[in-house]
C-alpha positions in Angstrom: 118.5 80.1 93.8 116.7 78.4 91.4 117.6 78.5 88.2 121.3 77.5 89.9 119.8 75.0 91.2 118.7 73.9 87.4 122.4 74.4 86.2 124.1 71.9 88.7 121.9 69.0 88.1 121.9 69.4 84.6 125.7 69.6 84.5 125.4 66.7 86.8 123.4 64.7 84.6 125.7 65.7 81.5 129.0 64.4 83.6 126.9 61.3 84.2 126.0 60.5 80.5 129.8 61.6 79.6 131.3 59.1 82.3 129.3 56.1 81.1 130.3 57.5 77.7 134.1 57.1 78.3 133.6 53.8 79.7 131.6 52.3 76.8 134.7 53.5 75.1 137.1 52.0 76.6 135.3 48.9 77.3 135.1 48.6 73.3 138.4 49.0 73.0 138.2 52.7 71.9 140.9 53.8 74.8 143.3 52.3 76.9 142.9 50.6 80.3 142.8 53.7 82.6 142.3 56.6 80.0 139.2 57.1 80.7 140.0 57.7 84.5 142.4 60.2 83.6 139.8 61.9 81.5 137.1 61.3 83.9 139.2 62.9 86.6 140.8 66.1 84.6 137.0 66.6 83.6 136.2 66.8 87.6 138.8 69.4 87.7 138.0 71.7 84.8 134.7 71.1 86.5 135.5 72.2 90.4 137.4 75.0 89.0 134.4 76.2 87.3 132.5 76.0 89.7 134.6 77.3 92.5 134.5 80.4 90.2 130.4 80.3 89.7 130.0 79.8 93.3 132.6 83.1 93.7 130.3 84.6 90.8 127.6 84.0 92.9 128.4 85.3 96.4 130.2 88.3 94.6 126.5 89.2 93.4 125.3 88.9 96.9 127.4 90.6 98.6 127.1 93.2 95.6 123.2 93.2 96.2 123.5 93.8 99.9 125.7 96.5 98.8 122.6 98.2 96.5 120.4 97.1 99.6 122.3 100.0 101.9 122.4 102.3 99.3 119.2 102.1 97.9 118.4 103.0 102.4 121.1 105.4 102.6 119.1 107.1 98.9 116.3 106.9 100.7 117.6 108.4 104.1 119.3 111.5 102.4 116.5 112.6 100.2 114.3 112.2 102.9 116.5 114.1 104.9 117.0 116.7 101.9 113.3 117.2 101.5 113.1 118.3 105.3 115.8 120.5 104.8 113.5 122.4 102.2 110.4 122.5 103.5 112.5 124.4 106.7 114.7 126.8 104.3 111.2 127.4 102.7 109.5 128.3 105.9 113.0 130.5 106.6 112.4 131.9 103.3 108.9 132.9 104.2 109.6 134.3 107.4 112.2 136.6 106.1 109.6 137.9 103.5 107.7 138.6 105.7 110.2 140.6 108.0 111.5 142.4 105.2 107.9 143.1 104.1 107.4 144.7 107.8 111.0 146.7 107.6 110.0 147.6 104.1 106.7 149.0 105.3 108.4 150.6 109.2 110.9 152.1 106.5 107.8 153.8 104.3 106.4 154.1 107.3 109.3 157.0 108.9 110.2 158.4 105.5 106.3 159.6 105.4 106.7 160.5 108.4 110.2 162.5 108.3 108.9 163.9 104.9 105.2 165.1 106.9 107.2 166.3 109.4 109.6 168.4 107.7 106.3 169.7 105.5 104.7 170.9 108.9 107.8 172.9 110.3 110.2 175.7 108.8 113.2 174.7 107.8 116.5 174.8 110.2 118.1 178.4 108.5 114.3 179.9 109.2 114.5 179.2 112.6 118.1 180.2 113.5 118.3 183.3 111.9 118.0 186.3 114.0 114.3 187.4 114.8 113.2 190.9 114.3 110.6 193.5 114.1 109.5 195.7 111.3 108.8 199.9 112.6 106.4 202.5 111.1 109.0 203.6 109.8 110.6 200.8 108.0 113.3 200.7 110.2 114.7 196.5 111.2 114.3 196.2 115.4 116.3 193.1 116.2 115.0 191.3 118.8 117.0 190.1 122.3 117.3 188.6 126.0 117.3 189.5 128.9 120.7 189.5 128.4 120.9 191.7 125.6 121.6 189.0 123.2 120.2 187.7 119.5 117.2 185.7 120.0 116.2 183.8 117.0 113.3 181.8 116.3 114.3 179.0 118.1 115.5 180.4 120.9 112.4 182.3 121.3 110.3 179.2 121.3 112.3 177.2 123.8 111.3 179.8 126.2 108.2 179.1 125.7 108.0 175.5 125.3 110.7 175.5 128.6 108.8 177.7 130.5 109.0 176.5 134.2 106.2 175.6 136.1 107.0 178.7 138.5 106.8 180.7 135.9 103.6 179.3 134.4 100.1 179.2 137.2 100.1 175.7 137.7 96.4 175.5 136.2 98.3 177.1 132.4 99.1 174.7 130.2 101.6 176.1 127.0 100.8 174.3 123.1 102.8 175.5 120.5 102.2 174.5 116.7 103.5 175.8 113.0 101.2 176.5 110.1 102.6 177.2 107.0 101.0 180.2 105.1 101.8 183.0 101.9 104.5 185.1 103.5 106.3 182.0 105.9 105.4 180.0 108.7 102.7 180.9 111.4 103.6 179.9 114.9 100.7 179.7 117.4 101.1 179.5 121.1 98.2 178.5 122.9 98.0 178.9 127.2 94.8 177.5 127.9 93.6 177.6 131.8 91.2 179.8 133.6 92.2 182.7 131.4 93.5 180.9 128.1 94.7 183.2 125.2 96.4 182.6 121.6 99.0 184.4 120.3 99.6 183.8 116.2 103.3 185.1 115.2 103.4 185.6 111.3 107.1 185.1 110.4 109.0 185.4 106.8 112.6 185.4 106.0 114.2 188.1 104.5 117.4 190.0 103.2 117.7 193.1 104.9 119.1 195.9 103.1 122.7 195.3 104.6 122.2 191.6 103.6 121.5 190.3 106.1 118.8 187.2 106.2 116.7 187.3 109.3 113.4 186.0 110.1 111.0 189.0 110.0 108.3 188.9 113.0 105.8 190.2 110.5 102.4 190.0 112.2 100.8 189.2 115.4 97.4 187.6 116.8 95.8 188.0 120.2 93.0 185.8 120.3 92.4 185.9 116.9 92.6 190.3 116.6 95.5 191.7 114.6 97.5 193.5 117.5 98.9 197.4 115.2 102.7 197.4 114.9 103.3 200.2 116.7 102.6 198.0 119.7 104.4 193.8 118.7 106.8 195.3 120.5 105.5 195.9 122.9 103.0 192.8 122.8 106.7 191.0 122.0 108.2 192.0 125.0 105.5 190.8 127.3 105.0 187.4 126.1 108.9 186.9 125.7 108.9 187.7 129.4 106.4 185.8 130.6 108.4 183.2 129.9 112.3 184.3 130.9 113.2 183.7 134.4 
């Protein structure tokens, strides 16, 4: 506004000097009577038009300044909101990364546990094949349940682990576990109570002369002592019937 006021003052002085020059010209006879007034009126009309345009330009500039201030304020607000959003997104990304690491760790743990379980348990084929014994003469003898059905190692394990309290004394507990051995797998059956007993059944997969795959009960230990082969059938029957209904 200082520059605008200075320009208007200068304009007023220039106009006053111009009008004085026209008056002297008219008095000296350089202009006809009334010509100086007509020229002055024309100049004033032109100047009024110019001043109006200047005023409009100044108003337009002021409006642009106000709009620019509003835009700057909105831009600052948008930048602040964007900074807050970016911070929120970074927090969410960090949380997702942490959850992903935890999920991967859990999956890795589950996979290791599954591999460990597979490594510490015989295959389904080994468990589901018919369980057989071999006599001293080398003949294969099938093992059956109380209904005369062929018994697999898995079926025998279910009988052992599923024994009801009525089949066992209340103060006796049965526990089973598997251990790999050179020939195959050993099933360890522990009966804990007043008279604890421990059975170890050594099993291995075998193909019979008739090309049938079976699971052979290759040997048995009772309380850490080997049982002769001719007594294995009797001992196995007694052990099996102890858990059958």
